C-alpha positions as CSV (number, residue, x, y, z in Angstrom):
1,M,-53.7,57.3,47.0
2,S,-52.6,60.6,47.5
3,A,-48.7,61.6,47.9
4,D,-49.4,62.2,51.8
5,A,-51.5,58.5,52.1
6,R,-48.6,56.9,50.3
7,I,-46.0,58.3,52.3
8,S,-48.1,57.5,55.5
9,A,-48.5,54.2,54.3
10,A,-44.7,53.5,54.3
11,F,-44.8,53.6,57.8
12,Q,-47.3,51.4,58.8
13,D,-44.5,48.1,59.5
14,A,-41.8,50.5,59.5
15,L,-38.9,49.3,61.5
16,T,-38.2,51.4,64.9
17,L,-34.9,51.9,66.1
18,P,-33.4,53.5,69.3
19,L,-32.2,57.1,69.1
20,T,-30.2,57.7,72.2
21,D,-27.1,60.0,73.2
22,C,-24.9,56.8,72.3
23,S,-26.1,56.2,68.9
24,R,-24.2,56.7,65.9
25,Y,-26.0,56.2,62.5
26,V,-24.9,57.7,58.8
27,L,-27.5,57.8,56.5
28,I,-26.5,57.5,52.6
29,S,-29.0,57.3,49.5
30,D,-28.9,57.2,46.1
31,C,-25.4,55.0,45.4
32,H,-27.0,53.8,42.5
33,R,-24.4,50.9,42.0
34,G,-24.1,49.8,38.3
35,T,-22.3,47.6,36.0
36,G,-19.1,49.7,35.4
37,G,-20.3,51.2,31.8
38,T,-20.5,55.0,30.9
39,N,-23.9,55.0,32.8
40,D,-22.7,53.8,36.2
41,N,-22.3,57.2,37.7
42,F,-21.0,55.7,41.2
43,A,-18.0,54.3,39.6
44,R,-16.5,57.5,39.6
45,N,-17.0,57.9,43.2
46,E,-16.7,54.3,44.4
47,P,-12.9,55.2,46.2
48,L,-14.9,57.9,48.2
49,Y,-17.8,55.5,49.3
50,L,-15.2,53.3,50.5
51,A,-13.4,55.9,52.5
52,A,-16.2,57.1,54.2
53,L,-17.4,53.4,55.0
54,Q,-14.2,52.6,56.7
55,Y,-14.3,56.0,58.4
56,Y,-17.6,55.2,59.8
57,N,-16.9,51.3,60.4
58,Q,-13.6,52.2,62.5
59,R,-16.1,54.4,65.0
60,S,-18.8,52.2,65.2
61,F,-21.6,53.8,63.3
62,T,-24.8,51.8,62.0
63,Y,-25.2,52.2,58.5
64,I,-28.5,53.0,56.9
65,E,-28.8,53.1,53.2
66,L,-31.9,55.2,52.1
67,G,-32.7,53.4,48.9
68,D,-31.6,53.1,45.3
69,G,-28.5,51.5,46.4
70,D,-28.4,49.2,43.4
71,E,-29.3,50.7,39.8
72,L,-31.9,48.1,39.2
73,W,-33.7,50.0,36.2
74,E,-30.8,50.8,33.9
75,N,-29.5,47.3,34.7
76,R,-31.5,43.8,35.0
77,S,-28.5,41.9,37.0
78,L,-27.5,42.5,40.4
79,K,-25.2,39.7,39.6
80,K,-23.4,42.1,37.2
81,I,-23.2,45.0,39.8
82,K,-21.9,42.8,42.5
83,E,-18.8,41.8,40.2
84,I,-17.9,45.6,39.2
85,H,-18.1,46.3,43.0
86,T,-16.8,44.1,45.0
87,A,-14.8,46.2,47.2
88,S,-18.2,48.0,48.2
89,F,-20.0,45.0,48.8
90,R,-17.4,43.4,51.0
91,M,-17.5,46.5,53.3
92,L,-21.4,46.3,53.3
93,S,-20.8,42.5,54.6
94,R,-18.6,43.8,57.3
95,F,-21.5,46.4,58.6
96,Y,-24.1,43.5,58.3
97,A,-22.0,41.1,60.1
98,D,-21.8,43.1,63.1
99,A,-25.6,44.3,63.1
100,R,-25.0,47.6,62.1
101,L,-26.6,47.6,58.5
102,Y,-29.9,48.5,57.6
103,A,-31.4,49.3,54.3
104,L,-34.6,50.6,52.7
105,Y,-35.7,50.2,48.9
106,G,-36.2,53.2,46.7
107,N,-37.9,53.2,43.6
108,H,-34.5,52.3,41.4
109,D,-34.4,49.1,43.8
110,L,-38.2,48.3,44.4
111,V,-37.5,45.0,43.3
112,K,-35.5,44.2,46.8
113,K,-39.1,44.3,48.5
114,N,-39.5,40.8,47.4
115,A,-37.9,38.8,50.1
116,R,-37.1,35.7,47.4
117,F,-35.4,38.2,44.9
118,S,-33.1,39.6,48.4
119,D,-32.5,36.3,49.7
120,K,-31.4,34.8,46.0
121,Q,-29.5,38.2,45.2
122,L,-27.6,39.1,48.4
123,C,-27.0,36.1,50.4
124,T,-23.6,36.0,48.8
125,F,-21.2,37.3,46.7
126,Y,-17.5,36.5,44.8
127,C,-14.7,37.9,46.7
128,D,-11.6,38.5,44.8
129,H,-9.7,38.4,48.0
130,A,-10.5,35.0,49.1
131,Q,-11.4,33.6,45.4
132,T,-14.4,32.3,46.9
133,E,-18.2,33.0,47.7
134,Q,-18.6,34.8,50.7
135,P,-21.7,36.0,53.0
136,L,-23.0,39.1,51.8
137,C,-26.1,40.0,53.8
138,P,-27.9,36.5,54.1
139,G,-31.7,36.8,55.4
140,I,-31.3,40.9,54.9
141,H,-35.2,42.8,55.0
142,F,-35.8,45.7,53.0
143,Y,-38.0,48.5,54.4
144,E,-40.1,51.0,53.3
145,G,-39.7,53.0,56.0
146,I,-37.7,52.9,59.3
147,I,-38.3,55.2,62.6
148,L,-35.3,56.3,65.0
149,T,-37.5,56.4,68.1
150,D,-36.0,59.6,70.2
151,E,-35.6,57.9,73.8
152,K,-36.4,61.7,75.2
153,R,-39.3,61.9,73.4
154,K,-38.5,65.0,71.6
155,K,-39.2,64.3,68.1
156,D,-39.0,61.1,66.3
157,I,-37.1,60.6,62.7
158,Y,-38.8,59.0,59.8
159,L,-36.2,57.5,57.2
160,T,-37.9,56.6,53.8
161,H,-36.5,57.1,50.3
162,G,-39.2,59.7,49.2
163,H,-40.2,58.1,45.9
164,Q,-43.9,58.2,47.0
165,T,-44.3,61.7,46.2
166,D,-44.5,61.1,42.5
167,L,-47.1,58.4,41.3
168,L,-44.8,57.5,38.5
169,N,-42.2,56.3,40.8
170,S,-44.4,54.6,43.0
171,T,-47.6,53.3,41.7
172,F,-46.7,53.0,38.0
173,W,-42.6,52.3,39.0
174,K,-42.7,49.6,36.5
175,L,-44.0,51.9,33.7
176,S,-41.3,54.3,34.5
177,R,-38.7,51.4,34.6
178,F,-39.3,50.5,31.1
179,L,-39.1,54.2,29.9
180,V,-35.8,54.7,31.9
181,R,-34.2,51.2,30.4
182,Y,-35.7,51.2,26.8
183,V,-36.0,55.0,26.0
184,W,-34.2,57.4,28.4
185,R,-31.2,55.6,28.6
186,P,-30.2,55.3,25.3
187,L,-31.3,59.4,25.2
188,E,-29.2,59.9,27.9
189,K,-26.5,59.1,25.7
190,L,-26.9,62.1,23.7
191,G,-27.5,64.7,26.3
192,I,-31.1,64.4,26.7
193,P,-32.1,64.1,30.4
194,D,-35.0,62.1,31.9
195,P,-37.9,64.7,32.2
196,T,-39.3,62.3,34.6
197,S,-36.6,62.1,37.6
198,A,-37.2,64.3,40.1
199,A,-32.7,64.3,40.9
200,K,-32.5,65.7,37.1
201,N,-35.5,67.9,36.7
202,N,-35.3,70.9,39.2
203,T,-39.7,71.4,38.9
204,R,-40.3,67.9,39.6
205,K,-37.2,68.1,42.4
206,K,-39.1,70.9,44.2
207,K,-42.6,69.5,44.1
208,S,-41.6,66.6,45.6
209,E,-39.6,68.1,48.5
210,E,-42.2,70.6,49.2
211,K,-44.8,67.6,49.9
212,L,-42.1,65.9,51.8
213,T,-42.2,69.0,54.0
214,R,-45.6,69.2,54.6
215,W,-45.8,65.6,55.4
216,A,-43.3,66.3,58.2
217,G,-44.9,69.3,59.8
218,G,-48.3,67.8,59.7
219,H,-47.1,64.8,61.6
220,D,-44.9,66.6,63.7
221,C,-41.6,64.6,62.9
222,L,-38.3,65.0,61.3
223,L,-38.5,63.3,57.8
224,I,-35.4,62.4,56.3
225,T,-34.8,60.8,52.4
226,G,-33.1,60.6,49.5
227,H,-34.6,60.2,46.0
228,T,-34.2,64.2,45.0
229,H,-30.1,64.0,45.1
230,H,-30.6,67.6,46.9
231,P,-28.6,67.7,50.3
232,M,-29.9,69.6,53.1
233,I,-30.6,69.8,56.9
234,G,-34.3,71.5,58.0
235,T,-34.9,73.6,60.3
236,A,-38.1,73.9,63.1
237,A,-40.2,75.4,60.5
238,S,-39.4,73.2,57.7
239,P,-38.4,69.6,59.6
240,Y,-37.3,68.2,56.1
241,C,-33.9,66.7,55.2
242,N,-32.2,65.0,52.6
243,T,-29.0,62.9,52.3
244,G,-28.2,64.0,49.0
245,S,-26.5,61.1,46.6
246,C,-23.2,59.2,45.8
247,V,-23.5,60.4,42.5
248,H,-22.5,64.1,42.7
249,P,-19.7,65.1,40.3
250,S,-17.5,66.4,43.0
251,G,-18.0,63.8,45.7
252,I,-20.9,62.0,47.7
253,T,-23.2,63.4,51.0
254,A,-24.1,62.1,53.8
255,I,-26.0,62.8,57.2
256,E,-24.3,61.6,60.5
257,I,-26.6,61.0,63.7
258,E,-24.5,61.4,66.7
259,H,-25.2,62.7,70.4
260,R,-28.7,63.1,69.0
261,C,-27.4,65.7,66.6
262,L,-27.5,65.8,62.7
263,T,-24.7,66.9,60.5
264,L,-24.5,67.1,56.9
265,V,-21.4,65.9,55.2
266,K,-19.5,65.7,51.9
267,W,-16.6,63.4,51.3
268,T,-14.5,64.9,48.2
269,V,-11.0,64.3,47.2
270,S,-8.3,66.5,48.3
271,A,-4.7,67.1,48.1
272,R,-2.1,67.8,50.8
273,S,0.8,70.3,50.7
274,D,3.1,67.2,49.3
275,L,0.3,66.7,46.6
276,T,-1.0,63.1,47.7
277,L,-4.8,62.9,47.4
278,Y,-6.9,61.8,50.1
279,A,-10.5,61.5,51.1
280,A,-12.0,64.4,52.9
281,R,-14.8,64.8,55.2
282,E,-16.3,68.3,55.0
283,Q,-19.0,69.6,57.1
284,L,-21.7,71.4,55.1
285,G,-23.2,73.8,57.8
286,K,-23.8,73.7,61.1
287,T,-24.7,70.6,63.0
288,V,-28.5,70.7,64.3
289,C,-29.4,69.0,67.8
290,L,-32.8,67.6,67.9
291,D,-34.1,69.8,70.8
292,D,-33.6,72.6,68.0
293,Y,-36.9,71.0,66.1
């Protein structure tokens, strides 16, 4: 199966959500929540992530996680990840309880495709505040694709993780997981990057983005993915966008959809004049309306 066919297959049974002038969506990808060790790149940005989710929760945004939410290639246990990042899962449970959380699976958490796994692992979490098990996302379903259907029928927005462009990260993902878990993870501690990763290999990243851009253009839609960790907002000539990730050294990125317009934002730590630190929301580039695509 070609990359084009694999991307198309992601939307065969896709969930459809309405996109209206009143819709508010925030798209975040590649959190890679880990177990708190040296390889847990999410840990240093978790305060920013919590601040961002609090901001979006207060403004009634619907949160869509575009895959690789949890790092389940390097780590076997989701239970340990939940124990380390309790505050993040508590925030996710609030969105879910309000029916404002949807999630895709990526290559690094493709096991979530299995409903039995999700039902068992994501039903509850241990809440430090209450000192007891609390509901997390009981009954949650992880999708390969979600389509935001534009009520004005200008251009629908197709959401998927983006790993479908690469055989190693899609069809042969179990082999890649084995290599990451037992070969590349130890070598990364020595400073040797994983050559199979689109996020860490610029050549693979460029090829992946070219395939995704061609698919979007050929299917007359706006495609938004994660996977490459390269945040961008597309154009009419290149209708492909990327949310970036939550593991950038300088902060986290996201795409906001409001009033049928897209805004790429970055959350960073900044300082006020009195030297107190705060989570700053910075807009990257100009807001682009769907009518411009």
